[in-house]
C-alpha positions in Angstrom: 0.0 0.0 0.0 1.9 3.0 -1.2 1.3 6.3 0.7 -0.3 4.8 3.8 0.7 2.0 6.2 -1.6 -0.4 7.9 -2.0 -2.3 11.2 -1.5 -6.1 11.4 -1.7 -7.7 14.8 -0.6 -4.6 16.6 2.3 -3.7 14.3 2.3 -0.8 11.8 3.6 -2.0 8.5 4.0 -0.7 4.9 4.0 -4.2 3.2 3.1 -7.8 4.1 4.2 -11.0 2.3 1.6 -13.6 1.5 2.1 -17.2 0.4 0.2 -18.6 -2.6 -3.5 -19.3 -1.9 -3.6 -17.2 1.2 -5.5 -13.9 2.0 -5.8 -11.6 4.9 -7.6 -8.5 6.0 -5.6 -5.4 6.7 -7.0 -2.4 8.5 -5.6 1.0 7.4 -6.3 4.5 8.7 -5.4 6.6 5.7 -4.0 10.0 6.4 -2.0 10.8 3.3 -4.4 12.2 0.8 -4.1 11.7 -2.9 -4.1 8.7 -5.4 -1.9 5.8 -4.4 -0.9 2.4 -5.6 -1.6 -1.0 -4.1 0.7 -3.5 -5.9 2.3 -6.9 -5.7 6.1 -6.8 -5.9 6.4 -10.2 -7.4 7.5 -9.4 -11.0 5.4 -12.0 -12.7 2.2 -10.9 -10.7 2.8 -7.1 -11.4 3.4 -7.7 -15.1 0.2 -9.6 -15.2 -1.8 -6.7 -13.8 -1.8 -7.3 -10.1 -2.0 -3.7 -9.2 -4.6 -1.0 -8.4 -5.1 2.5 -7.3 -7.0 3.8 -4.2 -7.9 7.4 -3.4 -7.7 9.1 0.0 -9.8 12.3 0.2 -9.1 15.1 2.6 -11.1 14.7 5.9 -14.7 15.7 5.3 -14.4 15.8 1.5 -15.2 12.2 0.5 -18.1 12.0 -1.9 -18.7 8.4 -1.0 -21.2 7.1 1.6 -19.7 6.2 4.9 -19.1 2.4 5.3 -20.9 0.6 8.1 -18.9 -0.1 11.2 -20.0 -3.7 11.5 
């Protein structure tokens, strides 16, 4: 997650390795506004399109509906 770190089991991280076939949920409190990349650094994965963008709006300026807290 470029631009913003995340919390995983009480540790603040910028990246996390995953083995094939695994998945995990990460919780991020985004504070750096802008458009950022979320990518896989495994070259075969990146060249096959395993990348995406996410946008962080300034506090109070997000045009999206608030997510439920459940």
